[in-house]
C-alpha positions in Angstrom: 15.6 11.2 -17.2 12.9 13.3 -14.7 10.1 11.6 -12.9 6.9 12.8 -11.4 5.0 10.2 -9.3 1.9 11.7 -8.1 -0.4 10.1 -5.3 -2.7 10.9 -2.6 -0.2 9.4 0.2 3.3 8.9 0.7 5.1 7.6 3.6 5.9 9.5 6.1 3.7 12.3 5.2 0.1 10.7 5.0 -0.3 7.1 5.4 -3.7 5.3 4.9 -2.0 1.7 3.8 0.7 0.0 1.4 0.2 3.2 -1.5 1.7 5.2 1.0 4.9 3.2 1.8 5.4 2.6 -1.9 5.5 5.9 -2.9 7.6 6.8 0.2 10.4 4.3 -1.0 10.4 3.7 -4.8 11.5 7.4 -5.7 14.2 6.9 -3.3 15.7 3.7 -4.7 15.1 5.2 -8.3 17.5 8.7 -7.2 19.9 6.1 -6.3 20.4 5.0 -9.8 21.0 8.2 -11.1 17.6 9.5 -12.5 15.7 12.5 -10.9 12.4 11.2 -9.0 10.2 13.1 -7.2 6.7 12.9 -5.6 3.4 15.6 -6.0 1.0 15.2 -3.7 -2.2 17.4 -1.3 -1.2 19.2 1.2 -2.9 17.9 4.3 -3.5 19.4 7.7 -1.7 16.4 9.7 0.8 16.1 12.5 3.7 16.1 9.1 2.7 19.8 7.8 1.9 20.8 11.3 5.5 20.2 12.7 7.3 21.8 9.5 7.3 25.3 7.7 6.8 25.4 3.9 8.2 28.0 1.0 5.5 28.4 -1.7 7.2 27.9 -5.2 4.2 28.8 -6.8 0.9 30.2 -6.9 -2.1 29.7 -9.1 -5.9 29.2 -9.8 -7.4 26.3 -10.8 -10.8 26.6 -12.5 -13.4 23.8 -11.7 -16.9 24.1 -13.8 -17.7 27.4 -12.6 -16.0 27.9 -9.6 -12.3 29.1 -9.2 -9.7 28.1 -6.5 -6.7 29.6 -5.7 -3.7 26.8 -5.1 0.0 27.2 -4.3 2.9 24.7 -4.8 5.0 24.3 -1.6 8.2 22.6 -0.7 9.3 21.6 2.6 12.1 23.7 4.1 13.5 21.1 6.4 15.5 18.8 4.8 13.9 15.6 6.5 13.0 13.8 3.2 15.5 11.8 1.2 13.7 12.9 -2.2 11.9 15.9 -3.5 8.5 16.2 -2.5 6.1 19.3 -3.7 2.9 19.6 -2.2 -0.6 20.7 -4.1 -2.4 23.3 -1.7 -5.8 24.1 -2.5 -6.8 25.4 1.2 -10.5 25.0 0.2 -10.6 21.3 -0.7 -7.5 19.4 0.0 -6.2 21.1 3.4 -8.2 19.0 6.0 -7.0 16.4 8.9 -8.3 13.3 6.7 -6.8 11.9 3.5 -9.8 10.6 2.1 -13.9 11.2 2.9 -16.7 9.9 1.5 -17.1 12.4 -1.7 -13.5 12.7 -2.5 -14.3 13.3 -6.5 -14.0 17.1 -6.3 -11.1 17.3 -4.2 -9.1 14.7 -5.9 -9.8 16.1 -9.5 -9.1 19.9 -8.4 -5.8 18.1 -7.3 -4.9 16.9 -10.5 -5.9 20.2 -12.8 -3.7 21.7 -10.4 -1.1 19.4 -11.0 -1.2 19.4 -14.4 -1.3 23.2 -14.5 1.5 23.8 -12.5 3.7 21.5 -15.0 2.5 23.6 -18.3 4.5 26.5 -16.5 8.0 24.5 -15.5 11.1 24.7 -17.7 12.3 21.5 -16.6 9.0 19.1 -17.2 9.0 15.5 -16.4 10.0 12.6 -18.8 7.4 10.0 -16.7 4.6 11.1 -15.2 3.7 8.0 -13.0 0.2 8.0 -11.1 -0.7 6.1 -8.5 -4.1 4.3 -8.0 -7.5 6.3 -9.2 -7.2 9.0 -7.0 -4.9 10.2 -10.1 -6.6 8.3 -12.6 -7.8 11.5 -14.7 -4.4 12.5 -15.1 -3.5 10.3 -18.0 -7.1 11.2 -19.8 -6.6 15.2 -19.3 -2.8 14.9 -20.3 -4.5 13.1 -23.8 -7.4 15.1 -24.5 -7.9 17.9 -22.6 -6.9 21.3 -24.9 -5.2 23.4 -22.2 -2.6 20.2 -21.9 -1.7 19.7 -25.1 1.8 20.2 -24.8 2.1 17.6 -22.3 1.0 14.9 -24.3 4.0 13.7 -25.7 5.0 12.7 -22.0 4.4 8.8 -21.1 2.2 8.7 -18.3 2.3 5.2 -16.4 -0.7 4.1 -14.4 0.1 1.8 -11.1 -2.9 -0.2 -9.8 -2.5 -0.6 -6.0 -5.8 -1.8 -5.3 -8.1 -2.1 -8.5 -11.6 -2.5 -5.8 -11.4 1.1 -5.4 -12.3 3.2 -8.8 -12.9 6.7 -8.1 -16.5 6.5 -9.6 -18.6 9.4 -10.0 -21.7 10.5 -11.5 -22.0 12.8 -15.0 -23.3 15.7 -12.7 -19.5 16.2 -12.2 -18.6 16.2 -15.8 -18.8 19.8 -16.3 -15.8 20.2 -13.6 -13.1 18.6 -15.8 -11.3 21.1 -18.0 -12.7 21.3 -22.0 -12.1 18.7 -24.3 -13.9 16.8 -27.7 -17.1 15.4 -26.1 -16.7 13.0 -28.9 -14.1 11.0 -26.6 -16.0 11.4 -23.3 -16.3 7.5 -24.0 -13.0 7.2 -22.5 -14.5 8.1 -19.3 -17.2 6.0 -19.1 -17.7 2.5 -17.2 -20.8 0.8 -16.7 -22.5 4.5 -16.8 -20.9 6.5 -14.4 -17.1 8.1 -15.2 -14.5 5.9 -13.7 -11.1 7.5 -13.5 -9.4 4.1 -13.0 -10.8 2.9 -16.2 -10.3 5.9 -17.9 -6.7 5.6 -16.6 -6.5 2.3 -18.1 -7.7 3.2 -21.1 -5.1 6.5 -21.8 -1.9 5.9 -19.8 0.8 4.5 -22.1 1.7 1.5 -19.7 -0.2 -0.2 -16.7 1.4 -1.6 -14.1 0.3 -3.9 -11.3 1.9 -4.2 -7.7 2.5 -8.1 -8.6 2.4 -10.4 -11.5 0.3 -12.3 -10.1 -2.1 -9.9 -9.2 -2.4 -8.6 -13.1 -3.4 -11.8 -13.7 -5.8 -11.9 -11.4 -7.6 -9.1 -13.0 -8.1 -10.0 -16.0 -10.6 -12.3 -14.0 -11.5 -10.1 -10.7 -11.2 -6.7 -11.2 -14.8 -4.9 -9.7 -15.9 -5.1 -13.1 -12.9 -4.0 -15.2 -12.0 -7.3 -16.4 -12.9 -7.1 -20.0 -11.4 -3.5 -20.7 -7.9 -5.1 -18.4 -8.3 -7.8 -21.1 -8.7 -5.8 -24.2 -5.9 -3.6 -23.0 -3.3 -6.3 -21.5 -0.9 -5.7 -24.0 0.3 -2.7 -22.0 0.0 -4.0 -18.5 2.6 -5.6 -16.6 2.9 -6.6 -13.1 6.1 -5.2 -11.0 6.2 -7.0 -7.6 6.3 -4.1 -4.9 9.9 -4.0 -2.7 10.2 -2.7 0.9 12.2 -0.2 2.3 15.0 -2.0 3.8 16.4 1.4 5.9 13.2 1.9 7.5 12.6 -1.8 8.1 15.8 -3.0 9.3 15.7 -5.4 12.7 19.6 -4.0 13.4 18.5 0.1 13.5 14.9 0.0 13.9 14.8 2.2 16.7 10.8 1.4 17.2 11.8 -2.3 18.6 12.9 -2.7 21.9 15.8 -4.7 21.1 17.6 -4.6 17.6 19.2 -7.6 16.0 20.7 -9.7 13.0 20.6 -12.7 11.6 23.2 -13.7 13.9 21.5 -12.3 17.4 18.0 -13.4 15.9 17.1 -15.6 19.1 17.9 -12.8 21.7 16.6 -10.4 20.0 13.2 -11.8 19.1 12.9 -13.1 22.4 13.1 -9.4 23.9 10.9 -7.9 21.8 7.9 -10.7 22.5 8.7 -10.5 25.8 7.5 -7.1 25.8 4.6 -8.1 23.7 3.6 -10.7 25.9 4.4 -8.6 29.6 2.1 -5.8 27.6 -0.9 -7.8 26.5 -1.1 -10.8 29.0 0.0 -13.5 27.0 2.0 -16.6 27.8 5.1 -16.6 26.5 5.8 -20.2 26.5 3.1 -20.7 23.2 3.6 -19.5 19.8 2.6 -16.3 18.8 0.4 -15.3 16.3 -0.6 -11.8 15.2 -2.6 -10.2 12.3 -1.9 -6.5 11.4 -3.8 -4.6 9.0 -7.3 -3.2 8.2 -10.5 -5.5 9.6 -12.5 -5.3 6.2 -13.9 -8.3 3.9 -10.5 -8.0 1.9 -8.3 -9.1 4.3 -10.9 -11.7 5.4 -11.5 -10.4 8.8 -14.8 -11.5 8.8 -13.6 -14.9 9.1 -11.1 -14.4 11.8 -13.0 -13.9 14.7 -14.7 -17.6 14.1 -11.1 -19.1 13.3 -9.4 -17.5 16.0 -12.1 -18.6 18.5 -11.2 -22.3 17.7 -8.3 -22.2 17.2 -7.7 -20.7 21.1 -9.6 -23.3 22.4 -6.5 -25.5 22.2 -4.8 -23.2 24.5 -1.7 -23.7 22.8 -0.9 -20.5 21.1 -1.2 -16.9 21.8 -2.9 -14.2 19.3 -2.5 -10.6 19.1 -4.6 -8.3 16.6 -3.7 -4.8 15.6 -6.0 -3.2 13.5 -9.4 -1.2 12.7 -11.8 -1.1 10.2 -15.4 -2.1 10.1 -17.1 -2.2 13.6 -18.7 -5.0 13.5 -15.3 -7.1 12.8 -13.7 -4.8 15.5 -16.5 -5.8 18.1 -16.4 -9.6 17.2 -12.7 -9.8 17.7 -13.0 -7.6 21.1 -15.7 -10.3 22.4 -12.9 -13.1 21.8 -11.0 -11.3 24.8 -13.8 -12.5 27.9 -12.8 -16.7 27.7 -9.2 -16.2 26.5 -7.4 -14.1 29.1 -3.9 -14.9 29.0 -4.2 -16.2 25.6 -5.4 -13.1 23.2 -5.5 -9.6 22.9 -6.3 -6.8 20.9 -5.2 -3.3 19.4 -8.1 -1.7 17.8 -6.9 1.6 16.1 -3.4 1.5 14.0 0.1 2.4 16.1 3.5 2.5 13.8 5.9 1.7 16.8 4.0 -1.1 18.0 3.3 -2.8 14.4 7.1 -2.9 14.4 7.4 -4.4 17.8 4.6 -7.5 16.6 7.0 -8.0 13.4 10.2 -8.4 15.6 8.2 -10.5 18.2 5.5 -12.6 16.8 6.1 -15.9 15.9 3.7 -15.9 12.8 2.3 -13.6 11.2 -1.4 -14.0 9.9 -2.7 -13.2 6.7 -6.1 -14.6 5.2 -6.3 -12.7 2.5 -9.8 -12.3 0.2 -7.2 -10.0 -2.0 -3.6 -8.9 -1.9 -2.4 -6.8 -4.8 1.2 -7.3 -3.4 0.9 -7.5 0.2 4.0 -5.5 2.0 3.5 -6.9 5.6 4.4 -10.7 4.5 8.1 -8.7 3.2 8.3 -6.7 6.5 7.4 -10.4 8.7 10.0 -12.0 6.6 12.6 -9.0 7.0 12.3 -9.6 10.7 12.1 -13.3 10.9 8.4 -13.8 11.4 6.7 -16.5 9.4 4.0 -15.3 7.3 0.7 -17.9 7.3 -0.8 -16.5 4.0 -3.3 -17.6 1.3 -1.5 -17.7 -2.1 -3.1 -15.2 -3.9 -1.8 -12.1 -5.8 1.7 -10.9 -4.3 1.3 -13.5 -1.4 1.8 -16.2 -3.7 4.6 -14.7 -5.3 6.4 -14.1 -2.4 5.7 -16.6 0.0 6.8 -20.4 -0.4 5.1 -23.4 1.3 7.4 -25.4 3.8 5.9 -28.6 2.4 7.6 -27.0 -1.1 10.9 -26.6 0.6 9.8 -22.8 1.7 9.7 -21.0 4.1 6.2 -20.2 4.8 2.6 -21.9 5.4 0.1 -21.2 2.5 -3.5 -22.5 2.0 -5.3 -21.7 -1.8 -8.9 -21.6 -0.5 -10.4 -18.7 2.1 -12.1 -20.8 4.8 -12.7 -21.1 8.5 -11.2 -24.4 8.1 -8.4 -23.5 6.2 -7.5 -20.9 8.5 -7.3 -22.8 11.5 -5.3 -25.4 9.7 -2.8 -23.2 8.9 -3.0 -21.8 12.7 -2.1 -25.6 14.1 0.5 -25.9 10.9 2.2 -23.3 12.4 1.8 -24.7 16.4 3.8 -27.9 15.0 6.5 -26.0 13.4 6.9 -24.0 16.4 7.3 -27.6 18.5 10.3 -28.5 15.9 12.7 -25.9 17.5 15.3 -26.8 15.3 13.6 -26.5 11.9 11.6 -23.4 13.6 14.7 -21.5 14.2 16.6 -22.6 10.5 13.4 -21.2 8.8 13.3 -18.1 11.0 17.4 -17.4 10.0 16.9 -18.1 6.8 13.8 -15.8 5.7 16.0 -12.7 7.1 17.9 -13.1 4.2 15.2 -13.1 1.6 15.9 -9.7 -0.4 12.7 -8.0 -0.9 14.3 -4.4 -1.2 13.2 -2.1 -3.7 16.1 -2.2 -6.1 15.1 -4.8 -8.1 11.3 -3.4 -8.7 13.4 0.4 -9.3 15.5 -1.2 -11.8 12.3 -2.9 -13.4 10.3 0.2 -13.5 13.1 2.0 -14.7 13.4 -0.3 -17.8 9.9 -0.1 -18.6 10.1 3.8 -18.3 13.2 3.5 -21.1 11.3 1.1 -23.3 8.7 4.2 -24.0 10.5 7.3 -23.7 
């Protein structure tokens, strides 16, 4: 079996969010199961591409409406990745310092057309094309409907929805950019009067997956306008829970953290990482540490976070550290809390991969008060490092975290309110004060298996069912 994963992101090459972590791990674990799995992604102007050299393995020209663009398919010369990655270089459109911008329709359409054009030239074509999110959402349509790709329409195409809030909409003034097809089938592109790549993918893909079983069910009720479509296509939809790369996320070997530790040395190892955090960010090491890592947007509950944290911090019973960036209003509100909470609260506005690892290794609790959480990886990283997650029971959080009141290991709440966030923090404080129970939970959660092994097998079973 020869699997092509097509994505806008892939860790460690280009990462904006969890999509990159999935695409950077799933092929690796699939390859461990004796199949060929590779990634096809855009060639950006970023630190990874600047640090390595590449060889062109194909040169071609794509047509976008009335324009032509030269493109190349590249491979990295150094042996730095654990699976094959091919890069699509369309210099005028894709070779940018950013992954996403305000108007990406033309950029990612060029990427998708180049991918399919190159596939036409291959002797060893993929047996499965696995597309990720709306940036690759027109591939299922084009492979099925466009005249020039007729040779590819027998290859099964899978679409994975990582976040249905983003659908890649664009207006019909770009309709002519899509390679020719029977216009009687243009309804496959349309949803609510616009060209909608994610909707087109749901209509045309052989199977549609989401990144957790609960998220798939939630989308049938709340999918940013696609609820009816997903209900109509429910027979080809399945939720498969993401995993994490336990080679990258391993507290015993993680080179980012201050002191490595295992289940048997968790007490001393986590204490060293917590001490570094408290020393660096002027926090009280004797208090329980709560952390938030993520985008400061409404999806993550960041609009309620400032008020909830101010209330919780009034008690002076805990520390809080926030790592993230996003909406300016949220950033400023979270920064403002520092004025009255010196010694108990701090922020890092932005993103730092090393710091995120240290936080997982040193924080006592991880806050995830999400409005939407298709799968969530942060709670799995936290568990792996012995940090107790505090989550809203939604999407993948519901699938992966069981409340301590139900013989579980996390703190959960159902409705997103300031009060519920505050109450959950105080539940965490109470658990921390019961050190015997707290330490027992911390040890046990490190043994939970959320590796990609099971998920990779589930995907392979799905491929085999349609191949």
